Each structure stands twice: as C-alpha cells, then as structure tokens.
ROVOBA-74966 format. One record per residue: x negated, y, z negated of N, C-alpha, C in turn; residue number from 1. Coordinates in pm, 1 decimal, padded with zeros to 6 digits. Atoms other than C-alpha are relative to their C-alpha. Example, Ala and Ser with C-alpha at 12.3 -4.5 7.8 and 13.67 -1.06 7.14 Angstrom:
// residues 2
R   n_east  n_north     n_up  ca_east ca_north    ca_up   c_east  c_north     c_up pos
R -00089.0 -00119.0  00000.0 -01230.0 -00450.0 -00780.0 -00090.0  00120.0  00000.0   1
R  00082.0 -00119.0  00006.0 -01367.0 -00106.0 -00714.0  00077.0  00109.0 -00073.0   2
***
This chain:
// residues 104
R   n_east  n_north     n_up  ca_east ca_north    ca_up   c_east  c_north     c_up pos
R -00084.2 -00117.3  00000.0  00000.0  00000.0  00000.0 -00088.7  00123.5  00000.0   1
R  00079.7 -00120.9 -00011.6 -00143.3  00336.5  00105.3  00049.6  00110.2 -00091.6   2
R -00039.5 -00116.0  00077.6 -00118.7  00676.8 -00055.1  00127.9  00056.0  00060.6   3
R -00125.8 -00049.8 -00054.9  00240.0  00806.9 -00020.9 -00013.3  00141.5  00053.3   4
R -00003.9 -00136.1 -00053.1  00323.4  01121.5  00174.2  00061.5  00090.5 -00105.3   5
R -00044.1 -00086.1  00108.1  00364.8  01410.1 -00069.3  00065.9  00128.4  00045.9   6
R -00060.1 -00125.1 -00044.1  00476.8  01702.8  00142.9 -00084.2  00120.6 -00038.0   7
R  00069.7 -00125.7  00029.0  00388.0  02064.7  00071.8 -00032.3  00012.1 -00148.2   8
R  00038.1 -00026.2  00138.3  00211.2  02175.2 -00244.1  00089.9  00107.3 -00059.3   9
R -00076.3 -00105.3  00066.2  00435.4  02364.1 -00487.4 -00090.3  00114.9 -00041.2  10
R  00074.6 -00121.3  00032.0  00333.8  02710.1 -00599.9 -00091.5 -00016.1 -00120.1  11
R  00085.3  00013.0  00118.0  00186.3  02586.8 -00929.8 -00130.4 -00073.4  00029.4  12
R  00127.8  00056.3 -00044.7 -00087.6  02406.9 -00735.5 -00054.9  00098.2  00102.1  13
R  00052.3 -00107.2 -00084.1 -00308.8  02671.3 -00580.7 -00088.7 -00052.8  00111.2  14
R  00095.4  00027.1 -00106.0 -00523.9  02679.6 -00273.5 -00139.4  00008.1 -00061.6  15
R  00130.0 -00003.5  00065.2 -00878.0  02587.2 -00385.7 -00087.8  00117.2  00043.2  16
R  00080.8 -00112.8 -00043.8 -01029.2  02867.6 -00176.8  00042.1  00129.1 -00069.8  17
R -00048.3 -00122.6  00062.1 -00814.4  03125.6 -00358.0 -00031.0  00007.2 -00148.9  18
R  00023.0  00001.2  00144.4 -00930.3  03031.0 -00707.2 -00139.9  00048.6 -00037.6  19
R  00132.3 -00057.8  00027.0 -01270.6  03206.2 -00679.2 -00100.9 -00102.1 -00050.8  20
R  00097.0  00101.1  00038.1 -01461.7  02881.8 -00717.5  00029.9 -00069.4 -00131.2  21
R -00031.6  00067.4  00126.1 -01298.8  02789.8 -01049.1  00074.4 -00129.2  00029.6  22
R -00065.8  00128.8 -00018.7 -01167.7  02439.1 -01091.9  00097.6 -00021.4 -00115.1  23
R -00102.7  00014.1  00102.9 -00841.5  02435.3 -01284.7  00022.0 -00146.2 -00035.5  24
R -00035.4  00132.4  00046.5 -00733.9  02136.4 -01487.0  00151.3 -00009.0 -00011.2  25
R -00144.0  00019.2 -00000.5 -00381.9  01994.7 -01457.0  00039.2 -00112.3 -00094.8  26
R -00059.1  00105.1  00082.6 -00177.0  01798.3 -01709.7  00094.2 -00081.8  00087.6  27
R -00081.7  00090.3 -00080.1  00035.7  01507.9 -01587.9  00132.5  00061.9  00045.5  28
R -00124.9 -00059.1 -00049.6  00368.0  01701.7 -01577.6 -00019.6  00098.7  00114.8  29
R  00027.7 -00090.4 -00111.4  00204.4  01953.3 -01342.6 -00023.2 -00075.8  00129.8  30
R  00024.1  00083.5 -00118.1  00136.3  01663.8 -01104.2  00127.0 -00074.8  00038.3  31
R -00115.6  00084.3 -00031.2  00439.2  01433.0 -01129.1  00132.5  00064.9 -00035.7  32
R -00122.5 -00072.1  00031.2  00690.4  01691.9 -01250.6  00049.9 -00027.5 -00141.3  33
R -00058.4  00012.7  00133.8  00901.3  01729.1 -01562.1  00145.6  00043.2  00007.6  34
R -00141.7 -00034.2  00003.2  01277.9  01727.9 -01617.8  00025.0  00108.4 -00103.9  35
R -00037.3 -00104.0  00095.2  01442.0  02021.0 -01790.8  00076.6 -00063.2 -00116.1  36
R -00073.4  00041.7  00118.8  01561.5  01961.3 -02146.9  00048.2  00126.9 -00068.8  37
R -00057.4 -00118.3  00063.5  01799.9  02220.7 -02290.2 -00011.2 -00012.2 -00152.2  38
R  00002.0  00008.8  00146.3  01799.7  02310.6 -02660.0  00108.1 -00094.0 -00055.2  39
R -00107.0  00089.5  00044.1  02131.1  02125.0 -02694.9 -00038.3 -00145.8  00019.7  40
R  00044.8  00137.2 -00025.2  01987.9  01809.8 -02535.6 -00108.5 -00039.8 -00099.0  41
R  00108.1  00029.3  00094.4  01679.7  01832.2 -02756.7  00056.2 -00027.4 -00139.5  42
R -00062.3  00021.1  00130.1  01895.9  01861.8 -03069.5  00069.0 -00136.2 -00006.1  43
R -00065.3  00131.9 -00005.6  02102.6  01557.8 -02965.2 -00104.5 -00111.2 -00003.6  44
R  00106.7  00100.0  00000.8  01779.3  01365.7 -02901.1 -00061.4 -00015.5 -00138.8  45
R  00053.9  00008.0  00136.6  01644.4  01453.5 -03246.4  00093.0 -00079.1 -00090.6  46
R -00097.8  00069.4  00084.7  01965.2  01328.1 -03408.3  00006.2 -00149.0  00031.0  47
R -00009.9  00140.6 -00040.4  01961.4  01003.6 -03211.1 -00134.2 -00072.4 -00000.5  48
R  00132.2  00062.4  00002.5  01584.7  00942.0 -03235.9 -00061.8 -00018.8  00136.6  49
R  00055.4  00011.8 -00135.9  01529.4  00967.4 -02859.1 -00097.2  00113.1  00027.5  50
R  00092.2 -00105.1 -00043.5  01268.6  01174.1 -02679.1  00049.5  00055.8  00132.1  51
R  00079.0 -00098.4  00073.6  01204.6  01450.4 -02585.7  00083.2  00071.5 -00106.2  52
R -00066.0 -00062.1  00113.4  01287.8  01619.1 -02911.4 -00010.0  00152.3  00000.2  53
R  00011.5 -00145.0 -00011.4  01194.3  01972.3 -02804.1  00042.9  00043.4  00140.4  54
R -00037.1 -00049.3 -00132.9  01331.1  02185.1 -02518.9 -00123.9  00015.2  00088.5  55
R  00110.6 -00020.2 -00093.6  01115.4  02202.6 -02207.8  00056.2  00043.7  00134.4  56
R -00043.3 -00052.4 -00128.2  01133.6  02368.6 -01869.9 -00025.4 -00101.6  00111.6  57
R  00015.0  00085.6 -00116.4  01157.5  02205.8 -01529.0 -00130.5  00032.4  00071.1  58
R  00119.4 -00016.7 -00082.1  00836.5  02151.5 -01332.2  00019.5 -00083.5  00126.3  59
R -00013.2  00067.1 -00129.8  00858.4  02066.4 -00962.4 -00114.5 -00100.0  00018.9  60
R  00108.9  00096.3 -00020.5  00665.8  01745.2 -00884.7 -00078.1  00027.5  00128.1  61
R  00085.8 -00004.8 -00118.4  00371.3  01759.8 -00646.4 -00003.8 -00140.1  00060.6  62
R -00000.2  00141.0 -00039.2  00360.1  01379.9 -00633.6  00118.1 -00063.7 -00074.2  63
R -00122.7  00044.0  00067.9  00713.0  01254.5 -00708.2  00003.9 -00150.3 -00028.9  64
R -00002.3  00139.3  00043.7  00647.2  00924.4 -00884.3  00014.7 -00002.8 -00151.7  65
R -00018.0  00015.3  00144.6  00707.1  00789.3 -01233.4 -00135.7 -00000.1 -00070.3  66
R  00126.5  00007.9  00074.4  00444.4  00809.7 -01507.8 -00063.5 -00139.6  00009.1  67
R  00055.0  00135.9 -00007.6  00408.5  00429.8 -01497.8 -00067.3 -00025.3  00134.9  68
R  00059.3  00017.6 -00133.1  00345.1  00433.5 -01121.1 -00128.9  00081.5  00013.2  69
R  00121.2 -00082.3 -00003.4  00093.4  00717.8 -01163.2 -00114.8 -00072.4 -00070.1  70
R  00107.0  00064.4  00076.5 -00104.0  00533.4 -01431.9 -00046.2 -00129.9  00065.7  71
R  00040.5  00119.4 -00073.5 -00099.6  00210.5 -01229.3 -00090.7  00038.8  00117.0  72
R  00084.3 -00048.1 -00110.2 -00237.7  00405.2 -00931.4 -00136.8  00045.6 -00046.5  73
R  00129.7 -00039.5  00056.7 -00510.7  00551.6 -01152.6 -00082.0 -00125.1 -00029.4  74
R  00069.9  00124.7  00035.0 -00597.9  00204.5 -01279.0 -00052.3 -00071.9  00124.1  75
R  00038.5  00069.0 -00123.8 -00609.0  00065.0 -00923.2 -00093.2  00083.1  00088.1  76
R  00089.1 -00084.2 -00078.1 -00819.2  00356.3 -00795.4  00066.6  00076.7  00112.7  77
R -00071.9 -00074.5 -00104.5 -00547.8  00503.6 -00569.4  00005.1  00148.6 -00030.9  78
R -00009.6 -00138.1  00045.3 -00531.3  00824.3 -00773.6 -00125.2  00035.5 -00078.0  79
R  00124.5 -00042.7  00066.8 -00811.1  01031.0 -00929.7 -00007.1 -00044.0 -00146.2  80
R  00021.8  00034.4  00140.4 -00961.0  00931.0 -01262.6  00021.8  00123.4 -00087.4  81
R -00025.8 -00113.4  00088.2 -00854.1  01149.2 -01555.1 -00123.9  00042.0 -00078.5  82
R  00100.3 -00050.9  00092.8 -01067.0  01357.8 -01786.9  00067.3  00008.0 -00136.1  83
R -00056.0 -00004.5  00135.1 -01001.2  01305.5 -02158.3 -00061.1  00119.1 -00073.1  84
R  00046.9 -00114.6  00077.2 -01024.4  01631.9 -02353.5  00014.0 -00024.0 -00149.7  85
R -00023.0  00034.4  00139.8 -00909.0  01475.5 -02678.4  00082.0 -00127.1 -00005.8  86
R -00072.4  00126.6  00014.1 -00719.1  01179.6 -02817.4  00138.8  00005.1  00064.3  87
R -00134.2 -00013.6 -00058.0 -00387.3  01316.9 -02684.3  00004.4  00096.0  00118.2  88
R  00003.6 -00095.2 -00110.7 -00500.5  01541.1 -02398.8 -00077.3 -00059.1  00117.5  89
R  00057.3  00054.7 -00121.8 -00562.4  01406.4 -02050.0  00028.7  00097.4  00113.2  90
R -00014.2 -00093.9 -00111.1 -00618.5  01624.5 -01742.9 -00065.3 -00057.1  00125.5  91
R  00062.5  00032.4 -00128.0 -00712.9  01598.9 -01376.5 -00046.0  00129.8  00063.2  92
R  00047.9 -00117.8 -00072.7 -00914.5  01839.6 -01163.9  00100.4  00033.2  00110.4  93
R -00092.4 -00043.6 -00104.3 -00687.4  02042.3 -00939.7 -00054.2 -00035.3  00138.3  94
R  00060.4  00030.5 -00130.8 -00932.2  01990.3 -00651.7  00017.6 -00148.0  00035.6  95
R -00020.9  00142.9 -00026.6 -00899.8  01609.8 -00689.1  00143.7 -00027.0  00044.5  96
R -00140.6  00017.7 -00036.9 -00519.5  01634.7 -00668.6  00025.2  00056.3  00138.5  97
R -00015.0 -00057.2 -00134.2 -00536.1  01864.1 -00365.7 -00063.2 -00090.2  00106.3  98
R  00062.8  00095.5 -00093.4 -00776.9  01618.9 -00195.9  00091.1 -00119.0  00023.4  99
R -00093.0  00112.7 -00011.3 -00530.0  01337.6 -00267.2  00117.4  00036.4  00090.4 100
R -00113.2 -00045.6 -00081.5 -00243.2  01537.9 -00115.1 -00043.2  00016.3  00145.8 101
R  00046.3 -00026.2 -00137.1 -00449.2  01636.1  00190.3 -00034.2 -00127.6  00075.6 102
R  00032.1  00124.1 -00070.8 -00548.1  01275.6  00267.9  00124.9 -00081.0  00031.9 103
R -00126.0  00071.4 -00027.1 -00182.0  01164.3  00276.6  00050.2  00027.4  00138.8 104
***
C-alpha cells in the first residue's frame, strides 16, 4: 500500500520557503486533525468518564487518517519518525510532513 493522496495543504501548514529557514514542529492534531468539542460536550464527558474532558477547537486534517493508522504508518516507515520532547510530547518536523504530502 502506497502513501495516500492528501490534497492541498491547509493554511496551518506553511510553505517551507516562507518560514525564513525555520523548521516548525507539529503535534499530531495539526497533522491528522481534531474534532471540535464544545464546553457542553466536555462537561457531559467529564460526568460520564469519557474523553475529551476539556473543550477544544476544530483543526482541519492535512492527512485525514485515524491516530491508529498514523502510528501504524510511523511504525512501518510510511510516515516520518517522531521527535520526543518529553514523556507526553511528540512532534514531527513540518518539513517532513510537507515532503510526505508532496510525494503523494
């Protein structure tokens, strides 16, 4: 199975030439997207023990796949290797994600 076609890059992924040589780091929701959770939904989730327990905004996916599919692709070498910044913080280089999109 090859790398899926991803389409155009959303605005939150910049053009590498426009970033003045800096290499931004992206968290997983900035790559695969994130569903919106309203304060009411978050409150209901807290009461029922489900996640997410805090409100969060919508993030358009650049690569529209599930977290499980993303991590499997990382493990199999289809997607870029992450950088661990801490025990609970994992990021990817924006340039690696743009390269992945451009090779699709």
